[in-house]
Residue, then its C-alpha position, 0 to 999 in steps of 0.5 A: m350696877f344693881r344687876r351686878t350687885a344682885k348677882a354677887l349677893g345671889a352667888t354668896l347666898a347660894g354658896a352659904a346655903l350649900t355650905l349649910g346644907a339648906s338646898p334640898g334640890i342639890a345632892t350633898a354628901a351624906p352626913a357623918a356617922a353618929t358618934a357616941a357623944s352625939v347619940p343619947m343613951p336611951f337607957h340609964i342605970v337604976a341600981y347596982l346590986p350584989t346578986y343577979e337575983s336581987c337585980q331581977d327582983k328590983g327590975r320586976t318591982g320597978e316595972p310600973l315606973w320604967g316599963r318592961v324594958w330593963w335588964c341586968s348586966p354584970h359589972g365586976n362583982t356587982w350587977v347593974l340594973w338598966a332601964r328606960 
């Protein structure tokens, strides 16, 4: 009786491990591709500015805060300053 119960429990736990992907020795399907909602955006909007030149000035001025990784992109009739 004990062996039968142990086998049933072992099969249940193995099935649960496969479902959760916790078994490293058994090949499983590749993970699904990341969606936009699951991947955090590494950049954030710092400011909306009226001209490209003002955006560049603000980006250079803020380099001590966010580093040298920033850029300006057009958004309608304004410019958006993005930084890390």
